C-alpha positions as CSV (number, residue, x, y, z in Angstrom):
1,M,-24.0,20.8,-136.3
2,W,-24.5,23.7,-134.1
3,Q,-23.2,27.2,-134.9
4,A,-23.1,30.6,-133.4
5,V,-24.4,33.6,-135.3
6,T,-23.6,37.3,-134.7
7,Q,-26.1,40.0,-134.1
8,G,-24.5,43.4,-133.8
9,E,-22.3,43.5,-130.9
10,V,-23.9,40.3,-129.3
11,E,-23.1,36.7,-130.3
12,L,-26.1,34.4,-130.3
13,V,-25.1,30.8,-129.3
14,D,-27.4,28.2,-130.0
15,L,-27.3,25.5,-127.3
16,S,-29.8,23.0,-128.7
17,I,-29.9,19.9,-130.9
18,G,-32.6,19.7,-133.6
19,L,-35.5,17.3,-133.9
20,E,-34.4,14.7,-136.2
21,P,-36.2,11.5,-137.7
22,E,-32.9,9.6,-137.3
23,A,-32.0,10.9,-134.0
24,S,-29.9,8.8,-131.7
25,E,-32.7,8.6,-129.0
26,P,-35.0,5.7,-127.9
27,F,-38.0,7.4,-129.2
28,P,-36.9,9.5,-132.2
29,P,-39.4,11.9,-133.8
30,E,-41.4,10.6,-136.8
31,I,-41.3,13.4,-139.4
32,D,-43.4,13.2,-142.8
33,Y,-42.1,15.8,-145.1
34,F,-44.4,17.3,-147.7
35,D,-42.9,19.3,-150.5
36,H,-44.5,22.3,-152.3
37,R,-46.2,20.1,-155.0
38,E,-47.5,17.7,-152.4
39,G,-48.5,21.0,-150.5
40,A,-50.5,22.0,-153.3
41,E,-52.4,18.7,-153.5
42,R,-53.1,18.8,-149.8
43,L,-54.4,22.6,-149.9
44,A,-56.6,21.7,-152.9
45,A,-57.9,18.7,-150.9
46,N,-58.6,20.8,-148.0
47,L,-60.5,23.3,-149.9
48,H,-62.6,20.3,-151.4
49,G,-63.5,19.3,-148.0
50,L,-64.8,22.8,-147.3
51,G,-67.0,22.5,-150.5
52,I,-64.9,24.5,-152.8
53,E,-64.5,21.8,-155.6
54,D,-63.1,24.1,-158.4
55,V,-59.6,24.5,-157.1
56,D,-56.9,21.8,-158.2
57,A,-53.2,21.5,-157.3
58,E,-52.1,22.8,-160.8
59,D,-54.0,26.0,-160.1
60,F,-51.5,27.1,-157.6
61,P,-48.6,29.3,-158.9
62,G,-46.2,27.0,-160.5
63,G,-48.3,24.1,-159.5
64,M,-46.8,24.5,-156.0
65,G,-48.4,25.1,-152.6
66,L,-46.9,25.2,-149.1
67,A,-44.4,22.8,-147.8
68,W,-45.0,21.4,-144.2
69,E,-44.5,18.5,-142.0
70,D,-46.5,16.0,-140.0
71,I,-44.6,15.2,-136.8
72,T,-45.2,12.6,-134.2
73,L,-43.0,12.8,-131.0
74,I,-42.8,12.8,-127.3
75,A,-42.4,16.0,-125.3
76,H,-39.0,14.6,-124.1
77,A,-37.3,14.4,-127.5
78,G,-34.5,16.7,-128.6
79,T,-33.5,19.6,-126.4
80,H,-36.4,20.0,-123.8
81,L,-37.1,21.3,-120.2
82,D,-38.7,19.0,-117.8
83,A,-41.3,20.4,-115.4
84,P,-41.7,19.4,-111.9
85,W,-44.6,17.3,-112.7
86,H,-42.3,15.0,-114.6
87,Y,-40.8,13.9,-111.4
88,G,-43.9,13.2,-109.5
89,P,-47.5,14.5,-108.6
90,E,-46.3,16.6,-105.7
91,V,-43.2,18.6,-104.5
92,D,-42.8,18.7,-100.9
93,G,-46.4,18.0,-100.4
94,E,-47.7,20.7,-102.8
95,P,-49.1,20.0,-106.4
96,A,-46.3,19.8,-108.9
97,R,-46.3,22.4,-111.7
98,T,-46.7,21.1,-115.4
99,I,-44.8,22.7,-118.0
100,D,-47.3,25.4,-118.8
101,E,-47.3,26.4,-115.2
102,V,-43.4,26.9,-115.1
103,P,-42.7,30.6,-114.3
104,L,-41.0,32.1,-117.3
105,E,-38.7,34.0,-114.7
106,W,-37.1,30.6,-114.0
107,C,-36.2,30.4,-117.8
108,V,-34.2,33.5,-118.1
109,G,-31.2,34.6,-116.3
110,D,-27.2,34.3,-115.9
111,A,-25.9,30.8,-116.5
112,V,-23.0,29.2,-114.9
113,V,-21.2,26.5,-116.8
114,L,-19.6,23.8,-114.8
115,D,-17.0,21.6,-116.4
116,F,-17.4,18.0,-116.0
117,T,-15.8,16.8,-119.4
118,W,-13.1,15.1,-117.3
119,K,-15.4,13.0,-115.2
120,E,-15.7,9.2,-116.1
121,P,-18.9,8.3,-118.0
122,R,-21.5,6.3,-116.2
123,T,-20.5,7.9,-112.7
124,E,-22.4,10.3,-110.6
125,I,-21.6,13.8,-109.9
126,S,-21.4,14.5,-106.2
127,V,-21.9,17.6,-104.0
128,G,-18.1,17.8,-103.5
129,E,-17.5,17.8,-107.2
130,I,-20.0,20.6,-107.8
131,E,-18.4,22.5,-105.0
132,G,-14.9,21.9,-106.5
133,Q,-15.9,23.4,-110.0
134,L,-17.6,26.5,-108.3
135,A,-14.2,27.0,-106.4
136,E,-12.5,26.7,-109.6
137,L,-14.6,29.5,-111.0
138,D,-14.3,31.5,-107.7
139,H,-18.1,31.8,-108.0
140,E,-20.8,31.7,-105.4
141,L,-24.3,30.8,-106.8
142,A,-27.1,33.3,-106.6
143,P,-30.7,32.8,-106.7
144,G,-32.2,32.7,-110.1
145,E,-28.8,31.7,-111.8
146,I,-29.1,28.8,-114.3
147,V,-26.4,26.0,-113.8
148,L,-25.2,24.1,-117.0
149,I,-23.4,20.7,-116.6
150,E,-20.9,20.3,-119.4
151,T,-20.1,16.7,-120.2
152,G,-19.2,16.9,-123.8
153,A,-21.7,14.1,-124.5
154,D,-23.1,16.3,-127.2
155,E,-20.2,15.3,-129.5
156,L,-21.6,11.8,-129.4
157,W,-24.8,12.9,-131.1
158,G,-25.6,10.5,-134.0
159,T,-24.0,7.4,-132.3
160,E,-25.2,4.7,-129.9
161,A,-22.7,6.1,-127.3
162,Y,-24.8,9.3,-127.0
163,L,-27.2,7.2,-124.6
164,T,-24.5,5.6,-122.5
165,D,-21.3,7.6,-122.3
166,F,-21.9,10.4,-120.0
167,P,-21.7,11.1,-116.2
168,G,-25.1,12.0,-114.5
169,M,-26.2,14.1,-111.6
170,G,-26.9,12.7,-108.2
171,A,-29.9,13.5,-105.8
172,E,-27.7,15.2,-103.4
173,A,-25.8,17.4,-105.9
174,T,-29.3,18.3,-107.5
175,T,-30.7,19.2,-104.0
176,Y,-27.5,21.2,-103.3
177,L,-28.0,23.5,-106.3
178,V,-31.7,24.0,-105.8
179,E,-31.4,24.9,-102.2
180,R,-29.1,27.8,-103.3
181,G,-31.9,29.3,-105.4
182,V,-31.2,27.5,-108.7
183,K,-34.4,26.7,-110.5
184,V,-33.2,25.4,-113.9
185,I,-30.4,23.0,-114.3
186,G,-29.1,21.9,-117.7
187,T,-26.9,19.2,-119.2
188,D,-25.5,18.5,-122.7
189,A,-25.9,14.8,-121.9
190,Y,-29.0,12.7,-123.2
191,G,-30.1,12.3,-119.5
192,F,-29.9,14.2,-116.3
193,D,-29.2,11.1,-114.2
194,K,-26.6,8.3,-115.1
195,P,-27.3,6.4,-118.3
196,F,-30.6,4.1,-118.2
197,D,-28.7,0.9,-118.2
198,E,-26.2,1.9,-115.6
199,M,-29.0,2.8,-113.2
200,G,-30.6,-0.6,-114.0
201,R,-27.4,-2.5,-113.4
202,R,-26.8,-0.6,-110.1
203,F,-30.4,-1.6,-109.0
204,V,-30.1,-5.2,-109.9
205,E,-26.7,-5.4,-108.0
206,S,-28.0,-3.6,-105.0
207,G,-31.8,-3.9,-104.8
208,D,-31.8,-0.3,-103.8
209,G,-34.6,1.7,-105.4
210,D,-32.6,4.9,-104.8
211,E,-30.4,3.9,-107.7
212,L,-33.2,4.5,-110.2
213,W,-33.5,8.1,-111.6
214,P,-32.3,9.7,-108.1
215,A,-31.7,13.1,-109.5
216,H,-35.1,13.2,-111.2
217,F,-36.8,12.1,-108.0
218,A,-35.0,14.7,-106.0
219,G,-37.6,16.9,-107.7
220,R,-40.3,15.4,-105.4
221,E,-38.7,17.3,-102.4
222,V,-37.3,20.5,-104.0
223,E,-39.0,22.3,-106.9
224,Y,-36.7,22.6,-110.1
225,C,-36.6,22.1,-113.9
226,Q,-33.9,20.6,-115.9
227,I,-32.8,20.9,-119.5
228,E,-31.7,17.8,-121.2
229,S,-29.9,17.2,-124.5
230,M,-28.3,20.7,-124.7
231,A,-25.2,21.1,-127.0
232,N,-22.4,23.5,-127.8
233,L,-21.6,24.5,-124.2
234,D,-17.8,24.5,-125.1
235,A,-18.7,27.5,-127.6
236,L,-19.5,29.8,-124.8
237,P,-16.5,32.1,-124.2
238,Q,-17.2,32.6,-120.5
239,R,-18.2,30.3,-117.7
240,T,-20.1,32.6,-115.5
241,G,-22.5,35.5,-116.1
242,V,-23.9,33.9,-119.4
243,P,-27.2,35.6,-120.3
244,L,-29.5,32.7,-121.3
245,V,-33.2,32.4,-122.6
246,T,-34.6,28.9,-122.5
247,F,-38.5,29.2,-122.8
248,P,-40.3,26.0,-123.2
249,V,-43.1,25.4,-125.6
250,K,-46.4,25.7,-123.8
251,I,-48.0,22.2,-123.9
252,V,-51.1,22.3,-121.5
253,D,-50.8,19.9,-118.4
254,A,-47.6,18.3,-120.0
255,S,-44.4,17.1,-118.1
256,A,-42.0,18.9,-120.5
257,G,-41.8,21.2,-123.3
258,W,-39.1,21.5,-126.3
259,V,-36.8,24.3,-125.9
260,R,-34.1,26.0,-128.1
261,P,-31.8,27.7,-125.3
262,V,-30.0,30.6,-126.6
263,A,-27.0,32.4,-125.0
264,F,-26.2,36.1,-125.4
265,V,-22.6,36.7,-125.1
266,G,-20.4,40.1,-126.1
267,R,-18.4,39.5,-129.2
268,D,-15.1,40.0,-127.2
269,G,-16.3,37.3,-124.6
């Protein structure tokens, strides 16, 4: 589904999933595809609307115009970056940034990949487990680093289990990373928190509102962005010092923007 391509001495690793009309998401994109012959008809109709009546579809070379797509989707479809505005109107008393206000400097830097493929699905990642993974890597976080949570859930893409079989971040673990200068945290799972139904079940059992999207709502106290629905983290040949670019599409006043994260790694790892 995802592949790495080689450019000179650097390997570019695509860490995204695509926008697909049959995606395993609650709100999959609706994509209408228009081939080249349909494109000729639509371009001719556009010219007619401009008062240029003497152009028909068959007048285009080979009777073919331009292919294109009409797409209806939410900003949280596919691989996307959530802005602080997604979590609430304010962060620590200050107005929360929308996706077009997120500093580009946050979205480029060295990534650290933490392995949680061993962790039981539907459970919450704790501060102690974050510290344990950093200790295994013998790595101390530096401000500006991007942390990627590898769960292996991207292997479930295209199945119903993609929405339910993954561990999620907790509020404390999220705050722990942000307080160490991390501004962007990514996951290869569908959601950053535990699965939706698991959060709902825990809330019904406990009546505790803190069970609902705790990692997201940590963003009301500490400013950060999260990338959801990444992929291919297991293709990275190294766990630290991974140069990463993950700029979001600029949607004015929006809570998120689609991204195609790309890692740059040496061919020898």
